[in-house]
C-alpha positions as CSV (number, residue, x, y, z in Angstrom):
1,X,-39.5,-51.9,51.9
2,X,-38.1,-50.6,55.2
3,X,-34.5,-51.6,55.9
4,X,-33.8,-53.0,59.4
5,X,-30.0,-53.1,59.0
6,X,-27.8,-50.9,56.9
7,X,-24.2,-51.8,56.4
8,X,-22.2,-49.0,54.7
9,X,-18.5,-49.0,53.8
10,X,-17.5,-51.5,56.4
11,X,-13.8,-52.4,56.4
12,X,-12.0,-54.6,58.9
13,X,-8.2,-55.0,59.1
14,X,-6.0,-57.2,61.2
15,X,-2.4,-55.9,60.8
16,X,-1.7,-56.2,57.1
17,X,-4.7,-58.4,56.4
18,X,-8.0,-56.8,55.1
19,X,-10.8,-59.1,56.2
20,X,-13.5,-56.8,54.9
21,X,-13.0,-54.0,52.3
22,X,-15.6,-51.3,52.0
23,X,-18.6,-53.6,52.1
24,X,-22.1,-52.0,51.6
25,X,-25.6,-53.6,51.6
26,X,-28.9,-53.4,53.4
27,X,-31.3,-55.9,54.8
28,X,-35.1,-55.3,54.7
29,X,-37.3,-55.9,57.7
30,X,-38.9,-59.3,57.7
31,X,-36.8,-61.0,55.0
32,X,-34.4,-63.9,54.8
33,X,-31.1,-62.5,53.8
34,X,-28.1,-64.7,53.0
35,X,-24.4,-63.9,53.1
36,X,-22.4,-66.3,50.9
37,X,-18.9,-66.6,49.4
38,X,-15.9,-68.9,49.4
39,X,-14.1,-70.0,52.6
40,X,-12.2,-67.0,54.0
41,X,-14.3,-64.5,52.1
42,X,-15.2,-62.5,55.3
43,X,-18.7,-63.8,56.0
44,X,-18.2,-64.6,59.7
45,X,-16.1,-61.4,60.2
46,X,-19.1,-59.5,58.9
47,X,-21.4,-61.2,61.4
48,X,-18.9,-60.4,64.1
49,X,-19.0,-56.7,63.1
50,X,-22.8,-56.7,63.2
51,X,-23.1,-58.4,66.5
52,X,-20.3,-56.3,68.1
53,X,-17.6,-58.9,68.6
54,X,-15.3,-57.0,66.2
55,X,-14.9,-53.3,65.9
56,X,-14.7,-52.3,62.2
57,X,-11.7,-50.2,61.0
58,X,-14.1,-47.9,59.2
59,X,-17.7,-47.7,58.1
60,X,-21.2,-47.5,59.6
61,X,-23.8,-50.1,60.8
62,X,-27.3,-48.8,61.4
63,X,-30.0,-51.0,63.1
64,X,-33.5,-49.5,62.6
65,X,-31.9,-46.2,61.7
66,X,-29.6,-46.1,64.8
67,X,-25.9,-46.2,64.6
68,X,-24.6,-49.2,66.6
69,X,-20.9,-49.3,65.6
70,X,-19.7,-48.4,69.1
71,X,-22.3,-50.4,71.0
72,X,-21.3,-53.4,73.1
73,X,-22.7,-56.9,72.1
74,X,-25.1,-56.9,75.1
75,X,-26.4,-53.5,74.1
76,X,-27.3,-54.8,70.7
77,X,-29.1,-57.7,72.2
78,X,-31.3,-55.3,74.2
79,X,-32.2,-53.6,70.9
80,X,-33.6,-56.9,69.4
81,X,-30.6,-58.7,67.9
82,X,-29.4,-62.2,68.6
83,X,-26.6,-64.5,67.3
84,X,-26.2,-68.2,66.9
85,X,-22.6,-69.3,66.3
86,X,-21.0,-71.6,63.8
87,X,-19.1,-73.5,66.5
88,X,-21.5,-74.7,69.1
89,X,-21.0,-72.7,72.3
90,X,-23.5,-74.5,74.6
91,X,-23.0,-75.6,78.2
92,X,-22.6,-79.4,77.6
93,X,-23.4,-80.5,81.2
94,X,-26.6,-78.4,81.4
95,X,-30.0,-79.5,80.0
96,X,-31.6,-78.1,76.9
97,X,-34.1,-76.2,79.1
98,X,-31.3,-74.7,81.2
99,X,-29.3,-73.6,78.2
100,X,-32.3,-71.8,76.8
101,X,-33.2,-70.2,80.1
102,X,-29.6,-69.0,80.5
103,X,-29.8,-67.2,77.2
104,X,-33.1,-65.7,78.0
105,X,-32.0,-64.5,81.5
106,X,-29.6,-62.0,79.9
107,X,-32.7,-59.9,79.4
108,X,-33.6,-60.0,83.1
109,X,-33.7,-56.4,84.5
110,X,-34.7,-57.2,88.1
111,X,-32.3,-58.3,90.8
112,X,-31.7,-62.0,91.4
113,X,-30.7,-63.5,94.7
114,X,-28.1,-66.2,94.8
115,X,-29.4,-69.7,94.4
116,X,-32.0,-68.7,91.8
117,X,-34.6,-67.3,94.3
118,X,-36.8,-64.8,92.6
119,X,-39.1,-62.4,94.5
120,X,-41.4,-59.6,93.7
121,X,-40.9,-58.1,90.3
122,X,-38.2,-60.6,89.5
123,X,-40.7,-63.4,90.1
124,X,-43.1,-62.0,87.5
125,X,-40.2,-61.5,85.1
126,X,-39.1,-65.1,85.6
127,X,-42.6,-66.3,84.7
128,X,-42.7,-64.3,81.5
129,X,-39.2,-65.4,80.5
130,X,-40.0,-69.0,81.2
131,X,-43.1,-68.7,79.0
132,X,-40.9,-67.5,76.1
133,X,-38.4,-70.3,76.6
134,X,-41.3,-72.8,76.4
135,X,-42.5,-71.3,73.2
136,X,-39.1,-71.8,71.7
137,X,-38.9,-75.4,72.9
138,X,-42.3,-76.1,71.2
139,X,-41.3,-74.2,68.1
140,X,-38.1,-76.2,67.6
141,X,-39.7,-79.4,68.6
142,X,-37.4,-80.0,71.6
143,X,-40.1,-81.2,74.1
144,X,-38.8,-84.7,74.4
145,X,-35.3,-83.7,75.2
146,X,-35.9,-80.7,77.3
147,X,-34.2,-82.2,80.4
148,X,-31.4,-84.0,78.5
149,X,-27.8,-82.7,78.9
150,X,-26.9,-81.1,75.6
151,X,-23.5,-82.8,75.6
152,X,-25.2,-86.1,75.1
153,X,-27.2,-85.1,72.1
154,X,-26.4,-85.8,68.4
155,X,-24.7,-82.9,66.6
156,X,-27.8,-81.9,64.6
157,X,-29.8,-81.5,67.8
158,X,-27.1,-79.5,69.4
159,X,-27.1,-77.1,66.5
160,X,-30.9,-76.8,66.9
161,X,-30.4,-75.9,70.6
162,X,-27.7,-73.3,69.7
163,X,-30.3,-71.7,67.4
164,X,-32.9,-72.0,70.1
165,X,-30.8,-70.1,72.6
166,X,-30.6,-67.2,70.2
167,X,-34.4,-67.4,69.5
168,X,-35.1,-67.4,73.3
169,X,-34.0,-63.7,73.3
170,X,-37.1,-63.0,71.1
171,X,-35.1,-61.1,68.5
172,X,-36.3,-59.0,65.6
173,X,-33.1,-59.8,63.8
174,X,-31.3,-63.2,64.2
175,X,-27.8,-63.9,62.8
176,X,-27.3,-67.6,61.9
177,X,-23.7,-68.6,61.1
178,X,-23.9,-71.9,59.2
179,X,-26.7,-73.4,61.3
180,X,-26.7,-76.5,58.9
181,X,-23.0,-77.2,58.9
182,X,-22.4,-80.9,59.5
183,X,-26.0,-81.9,59.1
184,X,-27.4,-84.6,57.0
185,X,-30.1,-83.9,54.3
186,X,-33.0,-84.7,56.6
187,X,-31.6,-82.4,59.3
188,X,-31.0,-79.6,56.8
189,X,-34.6,-79.9,55.5
190,X,-35.9,-79.5,59.1
191,X,-33.7,-76.5,59.9
192,X,-34.8,-74.9,56.6
193,X,-38.4,-75.4,57.7
194,X,-37.6,-73.7,61.0
195,X,-35.9,-70.8,59.3
196,X,-38.9,-70.3,57.1
197,X,-41.2,-70.3,60.1
198,X,-39.0,-67.8,61.9
199,X,-39.6,-65.6,58.9
200,X,-43.3,-66.3,58.3
201,X,-44.7,-67.1,61.7
202,X,-42.4,-65.2,64.1
203,X,-41.9,-62.2,61.7
204,X,-38.2,-62.4,62.4
205,X,-35.6,-61.0,60.0
206,X,-33.0,-63.8,59.3
207,X,-29.4,-63.3,58.3
208,X,-28.0,-66.6,57.1
209,X,-24.5,-67.8,56.3
210,X,-24.8,-71.1,54.4
211,X,-22.6,-73.0,51.9
212,X,-25.4,-75.1,50.4
213,X,-26.5,-73.0,47.4
214,X,-29.6,-75.0,46.8
215,X,-30.9,-74.0,50.3
216,X,-29.7,-70.4,49.9
217,X,-31.4,-69.9,46.6
218,X,-34.6,-71.6,47.9
219,X,-34.9,-69.6,51.2
220,X,-33.5,-66.2,50.5
221,X,-35.2,-63.0,49.5
222,X,-31.9,-61.2,48.9
223,X,-28.2,-62.3,48.9
224,X,-24.9,-60.6,49.3
225,X,-21.8,-62.3,48.0
226,X,-18.3,-61.7,49.4
227,X,-14.9,-62.7,47.9
228,X,-11.6,-61.8,49.6
229,X,-13.5,-59.3,51.8
230,X,-15.1,-57.4,49.0
231,X,-18.8,-57.4,47.9
232,X,-19.0,-58.8,44.4
233,X,-22.8,-59.3,44.2
234,X,-26.0,-58.1,45.8
235,X,-29.6,-58.9,44.8
236,X,-32.3,-61.5,44.5
237,X,-31.4,-65.2,44.0
238,X,-32.1,-64.9,40.3
239,X,-29.9,-61.8,40.0
240,X,-27.1,-63.5,41.9
241,X,-27.2,-66.6,39.7
242,X,-26.9,-64.4,36.6
243,X,-24.1,-62.2,38.0
244,X,-20.9,-63.0,36.0
245,X,-18.6,-62.0,38.8
246,X,-20.3,-64.3,41.2
247,X,-20.3,-67.2,38.7
248,X,-16.6,-66.7,38.1
249,X,-15.6,-66.4,41.8
250,X,-18.0,-68.8,43.5
251,X,-20.9,-70.4,41.8
252,X,-19.2,-71.7,38.7
253,X,-20.7,-72.4,35.3
254,X,-21.4,-76.0,36.1
255,X,-23.4,-75.4,39.3
256,X,-25.8,-72.6,38.4
257,X,-29.2,-73.6,39.8
């Protein structure tokens, strides 16, 4: 199967602290890939390296065969990558629709006049981008709250909007940093369904950080496990559950699924 992302020998150091230590794995196009490990293992640091928020100390990250290690975050977005954050970073006073439109407009290539007036080519672009936003609203079942300020929404819905803003970019690869954190079981089930549909219906490659091992094992095609910044496991869910290093460091004998 063709890899869409190749991470090779990535290390990240802050002063005397090594957040990542020579981490290598690959992600196949069209799969659901999970990155797991104890708190402080380096999972979010890894997503920050992939999305361009952090500059690794050493190593290589290739997206569809192209080295992206020195690219800015917005340049990676134009290549087909998007990121949803663990801590919600929405504009609370703006509506669901406007938050999604704002994310999508980062792809606008035509000039925009002040006040939101679009003319000529920009007008055609705006129509196309608005159509994509509407598709995301329908996909995530946000129709009834499209005009609601996101700051007034329950936490679970805000998390869904955060994912929606990343999806509005139409990514080939989406990075989801704990999209189910703080959710109840019903909300987790719904988000799991959306993630499966991203994979199966949208043909989007999903990179997921999630602490609920039941969800991880049920959704993932492959998993990489980090501990103290090092990769201690990489493989299918079955292989991960049988990996003695992973069991010792993270899963535990009592909780093997």
